[in-house]
C-alpha positions in Angstrom: 0.0 0.0 0.0 1.3 3.4 -1.0 0.6 6.4 1.2 0.3 9.6 -0.7 -0.7 13.1 0.2 -1.4 16.2 -1.7 -0.8 19.6 -0.1 -2.5 22.7 -1.4 -1.8 26.2 -0.4 -4.2 28.9 -1.1 -3.6 32.6 -1.2 -7.0 34.4 -0.7 -7.4 38.0 -1.5 -8.8 40.4 1.2 -12.4 39.9 0.2 -12.1 36.1 0.4 -10.3 36.3 3.8 -13.2 38.4 5.2 -15.8 36.0 3.8 -14.0 33.0 5.2 -13.8 34.6 8.6 -17.5 35.4 8.6 -18.4 31.9 7.5 -16.3 30.1 10.0 -17.4 32.5 12.8 -21.0 31.7 12.0 -20.3 28.0 11.9 -18.6 28.1 15.2 -21.5 30.1 16.8 -24.1 27.5 15.5 -21.9 24.6 16.6 -21.5 26.0 20.1 -25.2 26.9 20.3 -26.3 23.3 19.4 -23.7 21.9 21.8 -25.1 24.0 24.6 -28.7 23.0 23.7 -27.7 19.3 23.7 -26.0 19.6 27.2 -29.0 21.3 28.7 -31.5 18.5 27.7 
């Protein structure tokens, strides 16, 4: 069996950096909210 890996590096522009930060921030908020709701019940 041969182990292979591909490594990709991206260089987003400023607009893409902002969009990524907003997207991941929203995902983190939703994840934490759902986790809190699950722990309460």
